[in-house]
Every structure is written in structure tokens, then in C-alpha cells.
Backbone as a printed PyTorch tensor [residue, N CA C, xyz], in Angstrom:
tensor([[[-30.5070,  50.0720, -47.4450],
         [-30.2370,  48.7680, -47.9790],
         [-28.8880,  48.3080, -47.4540]],

        [[-28.7960,  47.0570, -47.1450],
         [-27.5620,  46.4540, -46.6850],
         [-27.1300,  45.4360, -47.7250]],

        [[-25.8850,  45.4960, -48.1630],
         [-25.3700,  44.5290, -49.1330],
         [-24.2450,  43.7450, -48.4850]],

        [[-24.3190,  42.4450, -48.5880],
         [-23.2780,  41.5710, -48.0740],
         [-22.6330,  40.8950, -49.2740]],

        [[-21.3490,  41.1540, -49.5130],
         [-20.6540,  40.6040, -50.6750],
         [-19.6220,  39.6050, -50.1840]],

        [[-19.7000,  38.3810, -50.6870],
         [-18.7830,  37.3230, -50.2980],
         [-18.0950,  36.8010, -51.5360]],

        [[-16.7650,  36.8550, -51.5770],
         [-16.0370,  36.3460, -52.7300],
         [-16.0090,  34.8260, -52.6830]],

        [[-16.3780,  34.1980, -53.8110],
         [-16.4520,  32.7450, -53.8720],
         [-15.2110,  32.1480, -54.5240]],

        [[-14.7200,  32.7430, -55.6050],
         [-13.5810,  32.1700, -56.3120],
         [-12.6390,  33.2680, -56.7630]],

        [[-11.4750,  32.8860, -57.2450],
         [-10.4990,  33.8610, -57.7220],
         [-10.8200,  34.3340, -59.1340]],

        [[-11.9160,  33.8570, -59.7220],
         [-12.2880,  34.2380, -61.0780],
         [-13.2940,  35.3810, -61.1040]],

        [[-13.5380,  36.0160, -59.9770],
         [-14.3990,  37.1810, -59.9400],
         [-15.8630,  36.8790, -59.7190]],

        [[-16.2140,  35.6540, -59.3470],
         [-17.6160,  35.3330, -59.0870],
         [-17.9380,  35.7220, -57.6510]],

        [[-19.0070,  36.4890, -57.4900],
         [-19.3890,  36.9690, -56.1720],
         [-20.8060,  36.5340, -55.8440]],

        [[-21.0450,  36.2670, -54.6030],
         [-22.3850,  36.0170, -54.0960],
         [-22.8170,  37.2910, -53.3960]],

        [[-23.8130,  37.9730, -53.9510],
         [-24.2540,  39.2400, -53.4020],
         [-25.6560,  39.0690, -52.8420]],

        [[-25.8190,  39.3990, -51.5810],
         [-27.1000,  39.2830, -50.9040],
         [-27.5480,  40.6960, -50.5350]],

        [[-28.7290,  41.1010, -50.9820],
         [-29.2370,  42.4270, -50.6860],
         [-30.4230,  42.3320, -49.7370]],

        [[-30.4350,  43.1950, -48.7570],
         [-31.5730,  43.3320, -47.8610],
         [-32.1110,  44.7500, -48.0670]],

        [[-33.2980,  44.8510, -48.6310],
         [-33.8790,  46.1530, -48.9430],
         [-34.7230,  46.6460, -47.7760]],

        [[-34.5210,  47.9140, -47.4310],
         [-35.2860,  48.5360, -46.3650],
         [-35.7200,  49.9240, -46.8200]],

        [[-36.9910,  50.1880, -46.7020],
         [-37.5470,  51.5240, -46.9660],
         [-37.1920,  52.0640, -48.3450]],

        [[-37.3430,  51.2580, -49.3820],
         [-37.0730,  51.7290, -50.7410],
         [-38.3150,  52.4380, -51.2610]],

        [[-38.1150,  53.6020, -51.8090],
         [-39.2060,  54.3850, -52.3610],
         [-38.7310,  55.0100, -53.6700]],

        [[-39.6470,  55.5000, -54.4490],
         [-39.3160,  56.1380, -55.7270],
         [-38.5900,  57.4550, -55.4500]],

        [[-37.4070,  57.6130, -56.0320],
         [-36.6100,  58.8060, -55.7700],
         [-36.7760,  59.8770, -56.8480]],

        [[-37.3280,  59.5210, -58.0170],
         [-37.5500,  60.5030, -59.0770],
         [-36.2830,  61.1990, -59.5030]],

        [[-36.2750,  62.5450, -59.4460],
         [-35.1480,  63.3450, -59.9120],
         [-33.9230,  63.2380, -59.0120]],

        [[-34.0540,  62.6690, -57.8490],
         [-32.9430,  62.6100, -56.9100],
         [-32.0020,  61.4270, -57.1750]],

        [[-32.4360,  60.4440, -57.9810],
         [-31.5780,  59.2840, -58.2410],
         [-30.4220,  59.6570, -59.1560]],

        [[-29.2810,  59.0070, -58.9160],
         [-28.0910,  59.1920, -59.7400],
         [-27.5130,  57.8190, -60.0440]],

        [[-26.6590,  57.7450, -61.0690],
         [-25.9790,  56.4930, -61.3860],
         [-24.4830,  56.7530, -61.5400]],

        [[-23.7180,  55.7330, -61.2590],
         [-22.2700,  55.7540, -61.4520],
         [-21.9080,  54.4610, -62.1600]],

        [[-21.1720,  54.5630, -63.2750],
         [-20.7940,  53.3980, -64.0700],
         [-19.2930,  53.1720, -63.9160]],

        [[-18.9290,  51.9100, -63.7130],
         [-17.5320,  51.5000, -63.6060],
         [-17.2560,  50.4680, -64.6910]],

        [[-16.0870,  50.5620, -65.3340],
         [-15.7110,  49.6250, -66.3830],
         [-14.2090,  49.3720, -66.2820]],

        [[-13.8370,  48.1500, -65.9630],
         [-12.4280,  47.8050, -65.7670],
         [-12.1000,  46.5070, -66.5050]],

        [[-10.8230,  46.2840, -66.7630],
         [-10.4020,  45.0650, -67.4560],
         [ -9.9990,  43.9480, -66.4950]],

        [[ -9.9830,  44.2220, -65.2040],
         [ -9.6480,  43.2080, -64.2030],
         [-10.5880,  43.3630, -63.0090]],

        [[-11.0110,  42.2420, -62.4320],
         [-11.9890,  42.3190, -61.3400],
         [-11.4500,  43.0360, -60.1120]],

        [[-10.1450,  42.9560, -59.8550],
         [ -9.5670,  43.6650, -58.7110],
         [ -9.6330,  45.1770, -58.9150]],

        [[ -9.4160,  45.6310, -60.1770],
         [ -9.5230,  47.0600, -60.4710],
         [-10.9520,  47.5470, -60.2700]],

        [[-11.9250,  46.7280, -60.6760],
         [-13.3310,  47.0870, -60.4630],
         [-13.6440,  47.1690, -58.9750]],

        [[-13.1560,  46.2040, -58.2280],
         [-13.3630,  46.1920, -56.7790],
         [-12.7850,  47.4520, -56.1420]],

        [[-11.5650,  47.8230, -56.5290],
         [-10.9270,  49.0220, -55.9720],
         [-11.6850,  50.2910, -56.3590]],

        [[-12.1530,  50.3700, -57.6050],
         [-12.9050,  51.5490, -58.0490],
         [-14.2110,  51.6980, -57.2810]],

        [[-14.9300,  50.5860, -57.1200],
         [-16.2060,  50.6380, -56.3980],
         [-15.9830,  50.9800, -54.9360]],

        [[-14.9920,  50.3540, -54.2990],
         [-14.7080,  50.6610, -52.8960],
         [-14.3140,  52.1210, -52.7110]],

        [[-13.5310,  52.6660, -53.6470],
         [-13.1560,  54.0770, -53.5860],
         [-14.3640,  54.9880, -53.6710]],

        [[-15.2860,  54.6490, -54.5730],
         [-16.5090,  55.4410, -54.7050],
         [-17.3690,  55.3440, -53.4480]],

        [[-17.5500,  54.1310, -52.9380],
         [-18.3990,  53.9390, -51.7580],
         [-17.8410,  54.6520, -50.5280]],

        [[-16.5230,  54.7670, -50.4390],
         [-15.8910,  55.4380, -49.3060],
         [-15.7620,  56.9470, -49.5020]],

        [[-16.1520,  57.4630, -50.6790],
         [-15.9400,  58.8800, -50.9880],
         [-17.0450,  59.8030, -50.4750]],

        [[-18.1770,  59.2550, -50.0870],
         [-19.2580,  60.1390, -49.6650],
         [-20.3160,  59.4040, -48.8750]],

        [[-21.2910,  60.1770, -48.4690],
         [-22.4180,  59.6430, -47.6950],
         [-23.6520,  59.6880, -48.5760]],

        [[-24.1050,  58.5410, -49.0530],
         [-25.2750,  58.4470, -49.9080],
         [-25.9380,  57.0970, -49.6860]],

        [[-27.1670,  56.9910, -50.1730],
         [-27.9280,  55.7520, -50.0450],
         [-27.8260,  54.9610, -51.3410]],

        [[-27.3580,  53.7210, -51.2500],
         [-27.2790,  52.8390, -52.4070],
         [-28.6570,  52.2240, -52.6340]],

        [[-29.1850,  52.3650, -53.8380],
         [-30.4770,  51.7830, -54.1840],
         [-30.2910,  50.4080, -54.7990]],

        [[-29.3120,  50.2730, -55.7180],
         [-29.0870,  48.9910, -56.3810],
         [-27.6860,  48.9780, -56.9830]],

        [[-27.1530,  47.7740, -57.1720],
         [-25.8790,  47.5690, -57.8420],
         [-26.0760,  46.4840, -58.8860]],

        [[-25.7080,  46.7740, -60.1270],
         [-25.7590,  45.8040, -61.2200],
         [-24.3210,  45.4560, -61.5900]],

        [[-24.0440,  44.1700, -61.7760],
         [-22.6930,  43.6870, -62.0650],
         [-22.7350,  42.8430, -63.3280]],

        [[-21.7160,  42.9850, -64.1970],
         [-21.6990,  42.2400, -65.4530],
         [-20.2690,  41.9570, -65.8770]],

        [[-20.0760,  40.8070, -66.5080],
         [-18.7830,  40.4380, -67.0850],
         [-19.0060,  40.1330, -68.5620]],

        [[-18.1720,  40.7090, -69.4160],
         [-18.2120,  40.4140, -70.8500],
         [-16.8660,  39.8220, -71.2460]],

        [[-16.9130,  38.8110, -72.1000],
         [-15.6880,  38.1400, -72.5560],
         [-15.6940,  38.1150, -74.0760]],

        [[-14.5690,  38.4830, -74.6740],
         [-14.4130,  38.4280, -76.1260],
         [-13.1150,  37.6790, -76.4380]],

        [[-13.0990,  36.9690, -77.5600],
         [-11.9040,  36.2460, -77.9960],
         [-11.4170,  36.8770, -79.2890]],

        [[-10.1420,  37.2430, -79.2990],
         [ -9.5150,  37.8390, -80.4790],
         [ -8.2350,  37.0580, -80.7530]],

        [[ -8.2830,  36.1670, -81.7210],
         [ -7.1430,  35.2840, -81.9620],
         [ -6.9910,  34.3340, -80.7930]],

        [[ -5.8380,  34.3670, -80.1670],
         [ -5.6090,  33.5370, -78.9870],
         [ -5.7780,  34.3100, -77.6850]],

        [[ -6.1310,  35.5810, -77.7950],
         [ -6.3120,  36.4180, -76.6080],
         [ -7.7620,  36.4010, -76.1480]],

        [[ -7.9480,  36.4410, -74.8370],
         [ -9.2690,  36.6100, -74.2510],
         [ -9.3170,  37.9920, -73.6110]],

        [[-10.3450,  38.7420, -73.9310],
         [-10.4980,  40.0970, -73.4150],
         [-11.6810,  40.1080, -72.4600]],

        [[-11.4310,  40.5370, -71.2330],
         [-12.4730,  40.5900, -70.2100],
         [-12.8470,  42.0420, -69.9420]],

        [[-14.1130,  42.2590, -69.6640],
         [-14.6040,  43.5730, -69.2740],
         [-15.5100,  43.3830, -68.0610]],

        [[-15.0970,  43.9120, -66.9330],
         [-15.8690,  43.8360, -65.6970],
         [-16.5140,  45.1980, -65.4770]],

        [[-17.8250,  45.2220, -65.3640],
         [-18.4970,  46.4990, -65.2040],
         [-19.5720,  46.4270, -64.1220]],

        [[-19.8720,  47.5910, -63.5720],
         [-20.9010,  47.7040, -62.5400],
         [-21.5970,  49.0430, -62.6900]],

        [[-22.8680,  49.0430, -62.3510],
         [-23.6850,  50.2490, -62.3440],
         [-24.2430,  50.3850, -60.9310]],

        [[-23.9830,  51.5180, -60.3040],
         [-24.4970,  51.7830, -58.9610],
         [-25.5700,  52.8410, -59.0630]],

        [[-26.7590,  52.5320, -58.5790],
         [-27.8610,  53.4930, -58.5270],
         [-27.9510,  53.9920, -57.0860]],

        [[-27.8900,  55.3140, -56.9110],
         [-27.8620,  55.8730, -55.5620],
         [-28.5710,  57.2100, -55.5330]],

        [[-28.7220,  57.7410, -54.3470],
         [-29.2510,  59.1160, -54.2500],
         [-28.3770,  59.8900, -53.3020]]])
């Protein structure tokens, strides 16, 4: 699979285009890695560090942003789930 990630704005919105090639059921061989950061740059650095740490096939990447308001504070949670083998 080839993923092309293009940053659109400084608010962490990304346009992700996936091209799937030869995807098959991996069964017991699939693994997941979860990332959870309070800033999108930290999430980006964590994911890039993981992707550069080994040789594996990425099956899918799920990305999510959660926002909570506590008084006058806004709390952001940027998370990603990488499915790989």
C-alpha cells in the first residue's frame, strides 16, 4: 500500500490518499500500534519514528481528533491506529 499525506492547514487537517495493492487477510500476523498525543506535531513525530523503526507492511491507518472544553480551556487529543504486519 502506498500512502500520500499532504498537509492542508496548520490545524492538523490532512488529506490522506491510499492506494491499496495486494491486500489479503493476514489473520494472526496482523498487529496494531496506537498513538495518542495532545498536539498534532507530536503525533506526526511519533508516527514517523515508528514508520522509520522497522520494515513492515502497513495495512491501514486510522486518524482521529477529539476536543473537550473544560471551563475556558480546550483540550485536544490527536490519535492514530496503525494496522500492520
